[in-house]
ZADO-1210 file (C-alpha; in nm, 4 decimals, padded with zeros to 6 digits):
<atoms>
<atom x="-20.5546" y="-07.9444" z="-09.7718" code="MET" pos="1"/>
<atom x="-20.3350" y="-07.6342" z="-09.7433" code="PHE" pos="2"/>
<atom x="-20.6036" y="-07.3680" z="-09.7084" code="LYS" pos="3"/>
<atom x="-20.5274" y="-07.3071" z="-09.3409" code="ASN" pos="4"/>
<atom x="-20.1510" y="-07.3397" z="-09.3869" code="THR" pos="5"/>
<atom x="-19.9279" y="-07.0336" z="-09.4001" code="PHE" pos="6"/>
<atom x="-19.8086" y="-07.0169" z="-09.7601" code="GLN" pos="7"/>
<atom x="-19.4938" y="-06.8331" z="-09.8594" code="SER" pos="8"/>
<atom x="-19.1978" y="-06.9059" z="-10.0833" code="GLY" pos="9"/>
<atom x="-19.2299" y="-07.2664" z="-10.2007" code="PHE" pos="10"/>
<atom x="-19.4837" y="-07.5429" z="-10.1485" code="LEU" pos="11"/>
<atom x="-19.4033" y="-07.8857" z="-10.2949" code="SER" pos="12"/>
<atom x="-19.6764" y="-08.1394" z="-10.3722" code="ILE" pos="13"/>
<atom x="-19.4630" y="-08.4083" z="-10.5414" code="LEU" pos="14"/>
<atom x="-19.1020" y="-08.5147" z="-10.5065" code="TYR" pos="15"/>
<atom x="-18.9842" y="-08.8357" z="-10.6716" code="SER" pos="16"/>
<atom x="-18.7193" y="-08.9019" z="-10.4061" code="LEU" pos="17"/>
<atom x="-18.9615" y="-08.8808" z="-10.1173" code="GLY" pos="18"/>
<atom x="-19.0415" y="-09.1839" z="-09.9043" code="THR" pos="19"/>
<atom x="-19.3975" y="-09.1804" z="-10.0378" code="LYS" pos="20"/>
<atom x="-19.4014" y="-08.9532" z="-10.3450" code="PRO" pos="21"/>
<atom x="-19.7720" y="-09.0196" z="-10.4093" code="LEU" pos="22"/>
<atom x="-19.8834" y="-08.9929" z="-10.0476" code="GLN" pos="23"/>
<atom x="-20.1347" y="-08.7147" z="-10.1225" code="ILE" pos="24"/>
<atom x="-20.2065" y="-08.8333" z="-10.4771" code="TRP" pos="25"/>
<atom x="-20.4380" y="-09.0877" z="-10.6328" code="ASP" pos="26"/>
<atom x="-20.3581" y="-09.2726" z="-10.9535" code="LYS" pos="27"/>
<atom x="-20.5732" y="-09.4057" z="-11.2350" code="GLU" pos="28"/>
<atom x="-20.4424" y="-09.6681" z="-11.4766" code="VAL" pos="29"/>
<atom x="-20.6041" y="-09.7672" z="-11.8048" code="TYR" pos="30"/>
<atom x="-20.7009" y="-10.1358" z="-11.8189" code="ILE" pos="31"/>
<atom x="-20.8231" y="-10.3172" z="-12.1279" code="ALA" pos="32"/>
<atom x="-21.0223" y="-10.6328" z="-12.0612" code="ALA" pos="33"/>
<atom x="-21.0796" y="-10.9223" z="-12.2942" code="THR" pos="34"/>
<atom x="-21.2764" y="-11.2453" z="-12.2604" code="TYR" pos="35"/>
<atom x="-21.1740" y="-11.5828" z="-12.3982" code="ALA" pos="36"/>
<atom x="-21.2858" y="-11.9428" z="-12.3512" code="ARG" pos="37"/>
<atom x="-20.9425" y="-12.0901" z="-12.4057" code="SER" pos="38"/>
<atom x="-20.5777" y="-11.9951" z="-12.4324" code="ILE" pos="39"/>
<atom x="-20.5987" y="-12.0175" z="-12.8113" code="LEU" pos="40"/>
<atom x="-20.8917" y="-11.7815" z="-12.8268" code="SER" pos="41"/>
<atom x="-20.7174" y="-11.5546" z="-12.5779" code="TYR" pos="42"/>
<atom x="-20.4148" y="-11.5315" z="-12.8068" code="VAL" pos="43"/>
<atom x="-20.6433" y="-11.4617" z="-13.1005" code="ALA" pos="44"/>
<atom x="-20.8241" y="-11.1942" z="-12.9051" code="ALA" pos="45"/>
<atom x="-20.4993" y="-11.0319" z="-12.8033" code="MET" pos="46"/>
<atom x="-20.4142" y="-10.9662" z="-13.1685" code="LEU" pos="47"/>
<atom x="-20.5555" y="-10.7096" z="-13.0835" code="TYR" pos="48"/>
<atom x="-20.9059" y="-10.6806" z="-12.9456" code="VAL" pos="49"/>
<atom x="-20.9632" y="-10.4560" z="-12.6489" code="GLU" pos="50"/>
<atom x="-21.2853" y="-10.4308" z="-12.4623" code="VAL" pos="51"/>
<atom x="-21.3971" y="-10.0794" z="-12.3755" code="HIS" pos="52"/>
<atom x="-21.7042" y="-10.0996" z="-12.1586" code="LEU" pos="53"/>
<atom x="-21.8170" y="-09.7611" z="-12.2862" code="LEU" pos="54"/>
<atom x="-21.8279" y="-09.8841" z="-12.6457" code="VAL" pos="55"/>
<atom x="-22.0943" y="-10.1130" z="-12.7872" code="SER" pos="56"/>
<atom x="-21.9365" y="-10.4289" z="-12.9274" code="PHE" pos="57"/>
<atom x="-21.9702" y="-10.7996" z="-12.9935" code="HIS" pos="58"/>
<atom x="-21.6711" y="-11.0298" z="-12.9970" code="LEU" pos="59"/>
<atom x="-21.6823" y="-11.3709" z="-13.1617" code="TRP" pos="60"/>
<atom x="-21.4651" y="-11.6256" z="-12.9873" code="LEU" pos="61"/>
<atom x="-21.4982" y="-11.9746" z="-13.1310" code="GLY" pos="62"/>
<atom x="-21.8656" y="-12.0658" z="-13.1124" code="SER" pos="63"/>
<atom x="-21.9429" y="-11.8198" z="-12.8317" code="HIS" pos="64"/>
<atom x="-22.0890" y="-11.4749" z="-12.8936" code="MET" pos="65"/>
<atom x="-21.9912" y="-11.2384" z="-12.6140" code="CYS" pos="66"/>
<atom x="-22.1464" y="-10.9003" z="-12.5348" code="SER" pos="67"/>
<atom x="-22.0679" y="-10.6360" z="-12.2694" code="PRO" pos="68"/>
<atom x="-22.3244" y="-10.7669" z="-12.0234" code="ASP" pos="69"/>
<atom x="-22.1694" y="-11.1159" z="-12.0421" code="ILE" pos="70"/>
<atom x="-21.8305" y="-10.9643" z="-11.9630" code="PHE" pos="71"/>
<atom x="-21.9687" y="-10.7943" z="-11.6554" code="LEU" pos="72"/>
<atom x="-22.1709" y="-11.0985" z="-11.5500" code="LYS" pos="73"/>
<atom x="-21.8714" y="-11.3275" z="-11.5966" code="SER" pos="74"/>
<atom x="-21.6613" y="-11.1019" z="-11.3773" code="TRP" pos="75"/>
<atom x="-21.9260" y="-11.0751" z="-11.1078" code="VAL" pos="76"/>
<atom x="-21.9935" y="-11.4495" z="-11.1143" code="ASP" pos="77"/>
<atom x="-21.6249" y="-11.5199" z="-11.0642" code="GLY" pos="78"/>
<atom x="-21.5659" y="-11.6733" z="-11.4082" code="ASP" pos="79"/>
<atom x="-21.2076" y="-11.5542" z="-11.3869" code="LYS" pos="80"/>
<atom x="-21.0575" y="-11.8423" z="-11.5855" code="GLN" pos="81"/>
<atom x="-21.2142" y="-11.6884" z="-11.8947" code="ASN" pos="82"/>
<atom x="-21.1413" y="-11.3258" z="-11.8098" code="PHE" pos="83"/>
<atom x="-20.8118" y="-11.1573" z="-11.8893" code="PHE" pos="84"/>
<atom x="-20.7189" y="-10.8037" z="-11.7872" code="ALA" pos="85"/>
<atom x="-20.4454" y="-10.6260" z="-11.9800" code="VAL" pos="86"/>
<atom x="-20.2880" y="-10.3242" z="-11.8134" code="VAL" pos="87"/>
<atom x="-20.2008" y="-10.0636" z="-12.0767" code="ASN" pos="88"/>
<atom x="-20.0930" y="-09.7970" z="-11.8299" code="GLY" pos="89"/>
<atom x="-19.8411" y="-09.7756" z="-11.5493" code="GLN" pos="90"/>
<atom x="-19.7319" y="-09.5403" z="-11.2730" code="VAL" pos="91"/>
<atom x="-19.3992" y="-09.6412" z="-11.1230" code="ARG" pos="92"/>
<atom x="-19.0759" y="-09.5131" z="-10.9773" code="ARG" pos="93"/>
<atom x="-18.7557" y="-09.5906" z="-11.1646" code="LEU" pos="94"/>
<atom x="-18.4082" y="-09.4558" z="-11.2216" code="GLN" pos="95"/>
<atom x="-18.3761" y="-09.2077" z="-11.5052" code="ASP" pos="96"/>
<atom x="-18.0678" y="-09.2636" z="-11.7169" code="GLU" pos="97"/>
<atom x="-18.0050" y="-08.8914" z="-11.7761" code="ASP" pos="98"/>
<atom x="-18.0059" y="-08.7675" z="-11.4173" code="ILE" pos="99"/>
<atom x="-17.9143" y="-09.1072" z="-11.2668" code="GLN" pos="100"/>
<atom x="-18.1741" y="-09.0716" z="-10.9957" code="SER" pos="101"/>
<atom x="-18.5218" y="-09.1981" z="-10.9139" code="ASN" pos="102"/>
<atom x="-18.8152" y="-09.0334" z="-11.0900" code="VAL" pos="103"/>
<atom x="-19.1857" y="-09.1015" z="-11.1253" code="LEU" pos="104"/>
<atom x="-19.2950" y="-09.2354" z="-11.4640" code="GLU" pos="105"/>
<atom x="-19.6514" y="-09.2191" z="-11.5974" code="ILE" pos="106"/>
<atom x="-19.7014" y="-09.4125" z="-11.9195" code="ILE" pos="107"/>
<atom x="-20.0048" y="-09.5482" z="-12.1002" code="GLY" pos="108"/>
<atom x="-20.1584" y="-09.6005" z="-12.4420" code="SER" pos="109"/>
<atom x="-20.4623" y="-09.3985" z="-12.3330" code="ASN" pos="110"/>
<atom x="-20.3558" y="-09.0508" z="-12.2216" code="VAL" pos="111"/>
<atom x="-20.6919" y="-08.9556" z="-12.0731" code="GLN" pos="112"/>
<atom x="-20.7278" y="-09.2723" z="-11.8645" code="SER" pos="113"/>
<atom x="-20.3776" y="-09.2939" z="-11.7155" code="THR" pos="114"/>
<atom x="-20.2948" y="-09.0170" z="-11.4700" code="TYR" pos="115"/>
<atom x="-20.2189" y="-08.9082" z="-11.1154" code="ILE" pos="116"/>
<atom x="-20.4352" y="-08.6520" z="-10.9362" code="THR" pos="117"/>
<atom x="-20.3941" y="-08.4425" z="-10.6218" code="CYS" pos="118"/>
<atom x="-20.5566" y="-08.4394" z="-10.3712" code="PRO" pos="119"/>
<atom x="-20.6282" y="-08.8124" z="-10.3522" code="ALA" pos="120"/>
<atom x="-20.9725" y="-08.7455" z="-10.2047" code="ASP" pos="121"/>
<atom x="-21.1998" y="-08.6418" z="-10.4960" code="PRO" pos="122"/>
<atom x="-21.4005" y="-08.4223" z="-10.2595" code="ASN" pos="123"/>
<atom x="-21.0990" y="-08.2376" z="-10.1194" code="ALA" pos="124"/>
<atom x="-20.9187" y="-07.9355" z="-10.2641" code="THR" pos="125"/>
<atom x="-20.5600" y="-07.8162" z="-10.2388" code="LEU" pos="126"/>
<atom x="-20.6392" y="-07.4604" z="-10.1361" code="GLY" pos="127"/>
<atom x="-20.2999" y="-07.3349" z="-10.2599" code="ILE" pos="128"/>
<atom x="-20.2924" y="-06.9574" z="-10.3055" code="LYS" pos="129"/>
<atom x="-19.9384" y="-06.9395" z="-10.4460" code="LEU" pos="130"/>
<atom x="-19.9850" y="-06.8451" z="-10.8093" code="SER" pos="131"/>
<atom x="-19.6822" y="-06.9955" z="-10.9852" code="PHE" pos="132"/>
<atom x="-19.6789" y="-07.3659" z="-11.0694" code="LEU" pos="133"/>
<atom x="-19.3514" y="-07.5356" z="-11.1607" code="VAL" pos="134"/>
<atom x="-19.3201" y="-07.8892" z="-11.2977" code="MET" pos="135"/>
<atom x="-18.9885" y="-08.0615" z="-11.3628" code="ILE" pos="136"/>
<atom x="-19.0875" y="-08.3096" z="-11.6318" code="VAL" pos="137"/>
<atom x="-18.9123" y="-08.5250" z="-11.8902" code="LYS" pos="138"/>
<atom x="-19.0260" y="-08.5366" z="-12.2503" code="ASN" pos="139"/>
<atom x="-19.0821" y="-08.9006" z="-12.3521" code="LEU" pos="140"/>
<atom x="-19.1738" y="-08.7968" z="-12.7086" code="LYS" pos="141"/>
<atom x="-19.5252" y="-08.9312" z="-12.6663" code="LYS" pos="142"/>
<atom x="-19.8637" y="-08.7727" z="-12.6066" code="TYR" pos="143"/>
<atom x="-19.8696" y="-08.5892" z="-12.2745" code="PHE" pos="144"/>
<atom x="-20.1071" y="-08.3583" z="-12.0907" code="SER" pos="145"/>
<atom x="-20.1735" y="-08.2073" z="-11.7509" code="PHE" pos="146"/>
<atom x="-20.4577" y="-08.0111" z="-11.5968" code="GLU" pos="147"/>
<atom x="-20.4876" y="-07.7457" z="-11.3265" code="ILE" pos="148"/>
<atom x="-20.8214" y="-07.6612" z="-11.1651" code="GLN" pos="149"/>
<atom x="-20.8420" y="-07.3175" z="-11.0051" code="ILE" pos="150"/>
<atom x="-21.0957" y="-07.0973" z="-10.8295" code="LEU" pos="151"/>
<atom x="-21.1332" y="-06.7336" z="-10.9388" code="ASP" pos="152"/>
<atom x="-21.2791" y="-06.4277" z="-10.7662" code="ASP" pos="153"/>
<atom x="-21.6179" y="-06.4938" z="-10.9274" code="LYS" pos="154"/>
<atom x="-21.6262" y="-06.8176" z="-10.7251" code="ASN" pos="155"/>
<atom x="-21.6116" y="-07.0163" z="-11.0505" code="VAL" pos="156"/>
<atom x="-21.3978" y="-07.3261" z="-11.0927" code="ARG" pos="157"/>
<atom x="-21.1915" y="-07.3131" z="-11.4123" code="ARG" pos="158"/>
<atom x="-20.9584" y="-07.5707" z="-11.5626" code="ARG" pos="159"/>
<atom x="-20.6420" y="-07.5146" z="-11.7623" code="PHE" pos="160"/>
<atom x="-20.5409" y="-07.8161" z="-11.9677" code="ARG" pos="161"/>
<atom x="-20.2074" y="-07.8214" z="-12.1514" code="ALA" pos="162"/>
<atom x="-20.1053" y="-08.0894" z="-12.4007" code="SER" pos="163"/>
<atom x="-19.8421" y="-08.1522" z="-12.6653" code="ASN" pos="164"/>
<atom x="-20.0977" y="-08.2829" z="-12.9161" code="PHE" pos="165"/>
<atom x="-20.3026" y="-07.9651" z="-12.9511" code="GLN" pos="166"/>
<atom x="-20.1977" y="-07.6784" z="-13.1754" code="SER" pos="167"/>
<atom x="-20.4349" y="-07.3956" z="-13.0795" code="VAL" pos="168"/>
<atom x="-20.5710" y="-07.2439" z="-12.7584" code="THR" pos="169"/>
<atom x="-20.9450" y="-07.2775" z="-12.6970" code="ARG" pos="170"/>
<atom x="-21.1272" y="-07.0954" z="-12.4193" code="VAL" pos="171"/>
<atom x="-21.4636" y="-07.2233" z="-12.3011" code="LYS" pos="172"/>
<atom x="-21.6600" y="-07.1077" z="-11.9950" code="PRO" pos="173"/>
<atom x="-21.5104" y="-07.3648" z="-11.7592" code="PHE" pos="174"/>
<atom x="-21.2023" y="-07.4988" z="-11.9382" code="ILE" pos="175"/>
<atom x="-20.9131" y="-07.3519" z="-12.1325" code="CYS" pos="176"/>
<atom x="-20.7114" y="-07.5949" z="-12.3445" code="THR" pos="177"/>
<atom x="-20.3729" y="-07.4892" z="-12.4743" code="MET" pos="178"/>
<atom x="-20.0699" y="-07.6355" z="-12.6510" code="PRO" pos="179"/>
<atom x="-19.7371" y="-07.6913" z="-12.4831" code="ILE" pos="180"/>
<atom x="-19.4030" y="-07.7498" z="-12.6510" code="SER" pos="181"/>
<atom x="-19.1378" y="-07.9571" z="-12.4775" code="LEU" pos="182"/>
<atom x="-18.7690" y="-07.9719" z="-12.5525" code="GLU" pos="183"/>
<atom x="-18.5847" y="-08.3017" z="-12.5640" code="ASP" pos="184"/>
<atom x="-18.4988" y="-08.4417" z="-12.2244" code="GLY" pos="185"/>
<atom x="-18.5870" y="-08.2639" z="-11.9007" code="TRP" pos="186"/>
<atom x="-18.8019" y="-07.9505" z="-11.8980" code="ASN" pos="187"/>
<atom x="-18.8872" y="-07.6890" z="-11.6381" code="ASN" pos="188"/>
<atom x="-19.2527" y="-07.5952" z="-11.6992" code="ILE" pos="189"/>
<atom x="-19.3576" y="-07.2692" z="-11.5318" code="GLN" pos="190"/>
<atom x="-19.7157" y="-07.1429" z="-11.5257" code="LEU" pos="191"/>
<atom x="-19.8267" y="-06.8012" z="-11.4049" code="ASN" pos="192"/>
<atom x="-20.1803" y="-06.8878" z="-11.2941" code="LEU" pos="193"/>
<atom x="-20.2699" y="-06.5266" z="-11.2162" code="THR" pos="194"/>
<atom x="-20.1819" y="-06.4215" z="-11.5696" code="ASP" pos="195"/>
<atom x="-20.3541" y="-06.7230" z="-11.7286" code="LEU" pos="196"/>
<atom x="-20.6772" y="-06.6617" z="-11.5373" code="THR" pos="197"/>
<atom x="-20.6834" y="-06.2932" z="-11.6246" code="ARG" pos="198"/>
<atom x="-20.6091" y="-06.3454" z="-11.9942" code="ARG" pos="199"/>
<atom x="-20.8518" y="-06.6342" z="-12.0415" code="ALA" pos="200"/>
<atom x="-21.1456" y="-06.5182" z="-11.8278" code="TYR" pos="201"/>
<atom x="-21.0832" y="-06.1596" z="-11.7226" code="GLY" pos="202"/>
<atom x="-21.1033" y="-06.2633" z="-11.3567" code="THR" pos="203"/>
<atom x="-20.8579" y="-06.2896" z="-11.0695" code="ASN" pos="204"/>
<atom x="-20.6894" y="-06.6078" z="-10.9520" code="TYR" pos="205"/>
<atom x="-20.7773" y="-06.7073" z="-10.5956" code="VAL" pos="206"/>
<atom x="-20.6380" y="-07.0572" z="-10.5385" code="GLU" pos="207"/>
<atom x="-20.5525" y="-07.3903" z="-10.6990" code="THR" pos="208"/>
<atom x="-20.7977" y="-07.6686" z="-10.6238" code="LEU" pos="209"/>
<atom x="-20.6504" y="-07.9699" z="-10.8051" code="ARG" pos="210"/>
<atom x="-20.3525" y="-08.0816" z="-11.0136" code="VAL" pos="211"/>
<atom x="-20.3729" y="-08.3759" z="-11.2531" code="GLN" pos="212"/>
<atom x="-20.0853" y="-08.5140" z="-11.4617" code="VAL" pos="213"/>
<atom x="-20.1569" y="-08.7551" z="-11.7461" code="HIS" pos="214"/>
<atom x="-19.9372" y="-08.9966" z="-11.9397" code="ALA" pos="215"/>
<atom x="-19.6749" y="-08.9901" z="-12.0889" code="ASN" pos="216"/>
<atom x="-19.3958" y="-08.8315" z="-11.8874" code="CYS" pos="217"/>
<atom x="-19.1418" y="-08.8619" z="-11.6088" code="ARG" pos="218"/>
<atom x="-19.1669" y="-08.6346" z="-11.3066" code="LEU" pos="219"/>
<atom x="-18.9032" y="-08.5107" z="-11.0673" code="ARG" pos="220"/>
<atom x="-19.0853" y="-08.2383" z="-10.8767" code="ARG" pos="221"/>
<atom x="-19.4091" y="-08.0368" z="-10.8767" code="ILE" pos="222"/>
<atom x="-19.4227" y="-07.7273" z="-10.6597" code="TYR" pos="223"/>
<atom x="-19.5869" y="-07.3869" z="-10.6214" code="PHE" pos="224"/>
<atom x="-19.4104" y="-07.0579" z="-10.5504" code="SER" pos="225"/>
<atom x="-19.5071" y="-06.7002" z="-10.4727" code="ASP" pos="226"/>
<atom x="-19.3056" y="-06.5709" z="-10.7706" code="ARG" pos="227"/>
<atom x="-19.0677" y="-06.6927" z="-11.0372" code="LEU" pos="228"/>
<atom x="-18.7211" y="-06.7550" z="-10.9003" code="TYR" pos="229"/>
<atom x="-18.3966" y="-06.7594" z="-11.0946" code="SER" pos="230"/>
<atom x="-18.1825" y="-07.0720" z="-11.0878" code="GLU" pos="231"/>
<atom x="-17.9434" y="-06.9020" z="-10.8468" code="GLU" pos="232"/>
<atom x="-18.2260" y="-06.8198" z="-10.6046" code="GLU" pos="233"/>
<atom x="-18.3676" y="-07.1716" z="-10.5863" code="LEU" pos="234"/>
<atom x="-18.2817" y="-07.3923" z="-10.2889" code="PRO" pos="235"/>
<atom x="-18.0745" y="-07.7004" z="-10.3854" code="PRO" pos="236"/>
<atom x="-18.3641" y="-07.9439" z="-10.3332" code="GLU" pos="237"/>
<atom x="-18.5682" y="-07.7705" z="-10.6050" code="LEU" pos="238"/>
<atom x="-18.2960" y="-07.7849" z="-10.8681" code="LYS" pos="239"/>
<atom x="-18.2443" y="-08.0607" z="-11.1231" code="LEU" pos="240"/>
<atom x="-17.8826" y="-08.1705" z="-11.1398" code="TYR" pos="241"/>
<atom x="-17.7481" y="-08.3431" z="-11.4482" code="LEU" pos="242"/>
<atom x="-17.4437" y="-08.5633" z="-11.3794" code="PRO" pos="243"/>
<atom x="-17.1093" y="-08.4438" z="-11.5117" code="MET" pos="244"/>
<atom x="-17.0288" y="-08.6059" z="-11.8435" code="GLN" pos="245"/>
<atom x="-16.6863" y="-08.7637" z="-11.8756" code="LYS" pos="246"/>
<atom x="-16.4894" y="-08.6805" z="-12.1880" code="HIS" pos="247"/>
<atom x="-16.2236" y="-08.9073" z="-12.3275" code="ASN" pos="248"/>
<atom x="-15.8871" y="-08.7397" z="-12.3605" code="THR" pos="249"/>
</atoms>
C-alpha cells in the first residue's frame, strides 16, 4: 500500500475521529450459531449452547437430534426460522467517557476471532519501512492482543504477537509471542521493530506487512514513525488529550 510512498516522520493507519477510520481495514467478528425448532427450545439452547463449526457436537432439542451438517444444510436451504445467530463480538465507534471523544472499540468473548486487520485486502501488504509502531489504546481489563507481521533482510515473514494473558516470551521460527502489561485507562504502546527483529531473530527489519488488533480494547490512533518522539515533539493530532477535571472548592 505504502511501498512506493515517501516515508518520513509519521504515517498514520488508524484514527478514530476520521470520516472512515476503518477505510483501509477489514474486521472479523465472532458469531456463535445455534439451531432450535421453537422459541422455547431456542431459549433452552441459549442457556448456553454455542455452536462452533470446528468442533464436533450433537445438540438435542426436543425430539430432534441436530448435527453440524444439519446446521449447514438448514442454513443453505433457507430454514432461517429455525436458525439463530448470536453475535459475541463487536467493532464500533463510541464516545469514551475518559477523553470525552469518539474512539474505536473492539470487544468479543473470543479474542482470536474478533479483530481488525490492515490492509483490508488479504493479499496486499502495508510496505511501511518506518520502524517504530505506536498504538494509543485503552485497557478494558479484559483479554487483549495484537499482532505485527514484518519482513526481514532474509526475506522471511515474521510475526510479533503481544498479549496481556501470556507471561513469558516464546520465539519460534516464524512467530514471537510476548507479554504486554497495560496500565489502567489509556496507554501509549511503543514498539521498536528494528530492535525486536534483531533480538528475536538476529536479522534486520525491512518493512511492516500487516497490523492486526484483537479484542478487547479501545483505540484512538495507530501510527508509525521514523524514531521515538517526546511528547513535546509530537504534533497535536498525535497526542491524547484528557479533559481538565473540575475540582469543587
